[in-house]
N, C-alpha and C positions, 0 to 999 in steps of 0.2 A: 650469638645471644644476650651473652653479657655487656657488650659495644654498646647493643640498645638499654641496656637496662642501666648503662652509664647513662646515655642521654636523657631517661626520662627522669633519673634522680636530678641530673643538672635543670632540666626545663622547672621543676616542683623547688630547687632550691631558687632559681629567678624569684618564684612566684613569692615567695613568702616576702623580701623585702615590702616589696608595694601593698600588699596586705595586712603587713604591722601595722605600715603606715597608714593603713584605710583607704588606701585610693584602689580603683580596679586593674587590674593587670591587662596591662594588648594578651590581644591571642599569639601567640607565633604563628608561622607559615606551616606550621607542622604542627601543633597544638592540634588537640582535638578538637577543641571549640572554633578553628579553623577548620579543620577538615569534615563536621558534622554534614548533613545532609541539608537542608535548605527547605523544610516544610513546604506543604502545593496545600492548596484548598482542600479539602474534604472533595466536595463537588465536580472536582476538577480528572478524580477518579473514580466514581461508583455511578453508571450510569451517563460520563456526560457525553454530549453532544456534538460538536459546532462545526458551522460553516463559514468557507471563508472564499471571497472574492478578492487577488493578491493573486500577489508573488510565491508566495506559502507561508510569508510573515506572522501569519499570526500558527496558523500550524507545526512550523517549523517552533515558537518562543514556545508551546505547549510540550511536546516530546521537550524541550530543553529542559523545562519545569519537569517533568517526571522525572530527565534524569539526574538534574538537581536534587530532589527533594530520593534517591537511589541509600539507603542503607547499605554505611559501611558493609563487610561482611553477604552481603547480598550481591546480583548477577540480571545486566542487564546482555538483551540480546536484541541485538537489532540488524534488520536488511535494510541496505540502501541498495537500490537499483541507479539513477539520475543522483549525483549528489557533487554538491558544490559551496558545503556553505561550513564557514571559519566557524562560526561562533556554535553549529553544534561539535566540530568536529573537539572541541575547547573542553565542552562539555561532556561529551566522553573521557577524554584525561584527565580531567580535574574528575569524575567518579571514582575512575580506575588509583587514582592519586590517595584518594583516600577510603581504598580496601574493597571500591565493588570491582564485581568482573565483571567486565566487561569483555564480550564476544560478537564479534562482527561481521555478517556475509558481504558481500560487496559483488556484483554484477561488475563482470572485465570490464565494462565502456568505458568508468573508471579510475582504469590503470593510466598511469602520465601525470593527472592531475594531482595540483598540488596539498589540497585534501587524502589524498587518498595515501600521499607521499607520508605527510604526516601522521596519519596514525600506521601505516608499516612501518614507521623510525621510529613508533612508541610501543612495538609492540616486539622489539628484542634489542639490544644492548646498545647504547651504553645506559636503557632504561632500566632503573632498577625491576630485574623480576617479579617483583613484589608489587607495581605500580606498571607494570605494565597489560597494553590491551592485547586482545587476541583474535586477526586478523585469516577471513579465507577469502579470494578475490577467485569468483569460480573458473573463470577462462582463465589460459596463460597468456594471454597477447590480445590486441584488441588489433583485427582488421578493416580492410575498404570493402564498401555490398553498397552500389549501387548510391558512390556519395557521401556516402557515413560511415563515419568511425562507427565499432560496434563489436560485440565480447566474439571469439569464437565459436563459446558455447555458455549452456548455461551452467549452473552446479551440480540440479539434477538433469536436466530439460538439456541434451544430447546432438543438436542436430546441428553438425557441426560447420565448419566451412571447410569448400572443393580446397582444399592444398592445391591438385594434381591443375585442377581448367582455370584456377584462379577467377573463375567467376560465377557461382555457384547459382542454382536459379532460385533457392527460397535463402531468404534471412537467417542466418543464424539463432542458436537457440539463445534467449539473455535469464536473467535472473530478477524480473518482474516486481516482485513484494515488497508491500510498506508497512514492514510490520515488528511489534518492539514488544517485547515480554520484560517484567519484573519485577522480578521475587518476593521486595520488602521495599515499601515509599514509605518516606514519612509525612504524615498530614499533618494540617495543626491540630484533629482530634488523636494522635496515636498515629503510630506506622499500621500499614496497611498492607496487606501481601495476596500476592498469584496479583499482577495485574496485566493487562491486556490491552495495549493501544496496535485497530490498525484503521490506518488511511486511505485516502483514496491518490493524495501527496507524494508525490516525491522531496527531499526532506535537499530541496535545490531552489536555484531562485527559478522562474518559470519561468524560461527562456531568454537565461540571461540577465543577471543586476542591471545589466547597463537597461536596459529597454523596460524602464519605465512606464509605457506603456500598454506592455501585453500585459496580461490576468491571466487569472483561471479561476472557477467556480470547483470548489475542494470539499473534502469531509472530512471528522475522523471519527473514533469512537477509542472511551476509554473503557474498562467494566473490568468489574475482580469475576473470578472461578478456579479455583484449585484445577481445577478438570480441563481446561480450559487451558489454562496457563504449560498446564503438562503437559498439552496435545501441542501447543505451537512452540513453546523454549524446548521441555525435553525432546519429545518427538521429533516434528518436520523441521525444529530449526536446528538441528543434529545431525539429519541428515542431509540436508542442503549443505554444513559447515565442511562436513567431510563429502562432500558429492564431486569434485575438483580432484580426490586422491584414486575416484569410480570411472568404470565408461558412461557412466553416465545411464538414466530408463526410462524413456520418452511411456512408459505407463507407469509412472509409480503410483501418480491416485486413481487406477482403474480398481472400481471397486474390488473386496476381496472379504470372503464369506467369514474366513477364519480375520474375530477380532483382535488378536493378537498380531496380526501382519499385515491387517486396513491399513492406512497410507490416510485413513480421514477419520474423522471423530463425529459421536454423533452422544446427541443425551435429550432430557423432555427440553433444556433452555437455548441449546447453545446447536447446532450443526457447524463444519470447517470441511470444506473441498478441496481438495488439492489437484494440482498439475501439471507437469502435461500430464494426459490420458489421451488414448487411443476406441474407447470404447462406447463409455457413456458418460455423454456429457450433462450431469446433473440440474447446472440453471435452466436447459432446453427442456429437461426432465420435468419439472418443477414447474414450468410453464405449459406444456402437456396437458399434466393432469388438470392442473386450475383452468384450462380452456375448455374441460370434459362438464365442466357445471356450468358453463356461461351458458347465461340464459335473455331472452328481451323479456320480461317480467319481469327478475330482478335487478334490486341496485345496487348490492354491494360485491357482485361480481366485474375487480378493479384490479389492472394489471399497472405497473407504472415505471418505465424504465425510462434511466437519466443513465446515460453511459456516453462516454464520452468515442468509441466509435464501434457501430452496429454495426457488421460484417460477415458476421455468421449464418447460412439460408439455413439452419434448420432454428434457428431462434426467430429471425423475420418471415418464415413462414410458419410457425406453431402463433404468431404475437398476429399475426392474418387469420389465421383458422379463427383463432379466439374474438375477435373483433367480429367478426361475418354470425359467431355463433352467438353474440351479443353480446360479451363480455366490452364495460368503456376498458381501452387502450392510450398511452398515455406515451408518448413517447420527447426526451429530448434528445441532442446528439453534438456535440462540438465539431466532427469529423466529417465530412461525407463522402469522401475520398477527390476530390477535386486536387488535380494541380495547375495552380494558377500560375505556373509559366508556359504549361499547353495554352492555344487557342483553341480549342474546345473544352465545352465543361464538365466534369467526369465527377461519376459518383459513383460507390458499390454498387456492386451486382445487388447483392442481396438489399438493397433498400427495395429495388421493384416490388420487393413483394407489399410492403408497407402499403404503398403509393396505390396495390393493384386494390387493395384492401380498404380501400379513402382512409388511412387512416393519416391522423394532421401531428405529419413530424415537425415538432420544432427543433430550433439547430440555432448555438447562442456561443459568436464566431465571427473573431472582425472582422471575416468577409459580409457579415451580413449586416454591419454597418457599427457603430458605437458597443459593439459588445465586447464582453471580456467571453473565452474559451473553456466550452463546458466539459470539464478531466473526469467529473466526479464515474464510480462504476457502480451502479447502483440498481436494484427489480426491487420493487413491492409489489406482493402480492397477496389483495385485501379476503382476500377467500380459497375453502380449501381444505387438503390435509396439505396443501405446499406454502401455506400462507407464514409469510413471512418474510424480513428485511434483508435483505443478500450485499452483502459490500466489501467489496474488498480491492487484491488489484489489479482484479482480470476485467479486460476490452470484451467484448460481446466479438472476439474475431478467429478467426478457426489459426492463428499462430499462439495466443491465447489457449486456447484450449489443448492444441498436441504438445511443443513443441519450447512451453513457456514455465518455467519456474514460476506458478500463481499459487493464491488461493481466496478463497472467498469464503465468508461469514457470516453465518443465516443467524437469525437473534428473533424470535418470537413477538408474534402483534402485542402479549400479554406486554413487556416492557417498556419503561418510558418511552424508549429512543425512539420507537414505532412514530407515536403522534409526533415530535422532535422532526422526523424526517419526513412525514406526511406531507406533513404543514412548505419544510424547504420545497419537494418535490411539487407540489403543487403550486408553490410561489415559480419557482425558474417555470415551467408548463405556462405560464400565462404569462411571462415576461419577452424568453424570448421568439425571435419573426419565424412564423412558417415558412420553412422552405420547400420550392417546387424547382428541381431541376432545370429548366423551359424558361425561367425570368433569369432579370440583375442581366440584359443585354447581349450575353452571350449567345457561340452559336449550341445546336441542337447534343443535348447530352449524352453522354456515352459512359454505359457500363460497366465497370471494371472490377475485374475480381478481387480474391481479401487476398494480402502480400505477407500481412505478416503484424505483429503484436508492437508496436511503439506507446508509452507516452506513459 
């Protein structure tokens, strides 16, 4: 402590001479002025929603602005699935250097990547203890599954790689979340506490920085809520952070009647549903409840889906039922399950439920022409007791439900965020072309089963 006081006195003394001469003293690299948070506009923090068509630069820039605005003494908690951005890495390390407590959960896929190595190096000596980040990497190694390198397990989700056979029948679990919490950020209107950021986008360069022609549709929201911040940060994130020390729990998100031990969040303004879970599908249940009041005589019974991958049969079956009962059902997706390396046109088997119900499936994907890939994870229910906006990391797949670390945030219809998403999803549905599995010059379509959750 004595040496620190000496450094402070020396710095103060150095500032006296230019002050006496009437000159502005330059900020030292380690001075409070140099290490202060960079204020962010208040409108980017409270009820903020934005959409991106690109390589995640826009959403990454927003995440960096939030990180740069974190006040010294505050805490950042961030989850990273696919991750390869040096600019985000630098922002996190800079935040730690100015006294922000930075805690990171990373999917094991990132092991060996340069950005992972940089963050791990910043978590230990020779980095000074006060400037270290804390990193929890979910799985102990990467493994080759079906020609792809993946994590050997998630943080909480624990469907593991089969060491004995070397060829598991199922893809190992992943940590697929894309949220961040910040306990205090400096805005242009003053300090704001309890900030929560939720996105469909990984903080990466979509399909490689060098592939400039490949782009994706994504969304992000930022809002403030003490209860929401506490759940995401102190409850769910910390369970993810500590998960690798445990054997995991593939029933983590299943509802618990005791609110003290339930791993989900419920309030009048928001809900959060966590995964994996084996018993209850909250998204499927929300659509099912909405379908009960579908009618051919009303116009407000609308269900809109804009989800990267829709291959969970209970979801498609309920959407088909809702359409037959009279609901307006809009569907936009980005991955129908076709493998371009095979001569046969393939699609996820559950999409047949939507085709059978005469639901017009819109697809934004380069295979459909000059289109970016739809990677969002959005559900909008306009009516009934489950009305609201559902967003987060989870695709509508069996893997997301049962074998991945995921979370879905429900925002109620009275939020100003609702109208922004409604306009955006309508625009996607109007722009993306209709998909027909029997067209486009490929041979007869073949339905394929759900295999997992990536993206």
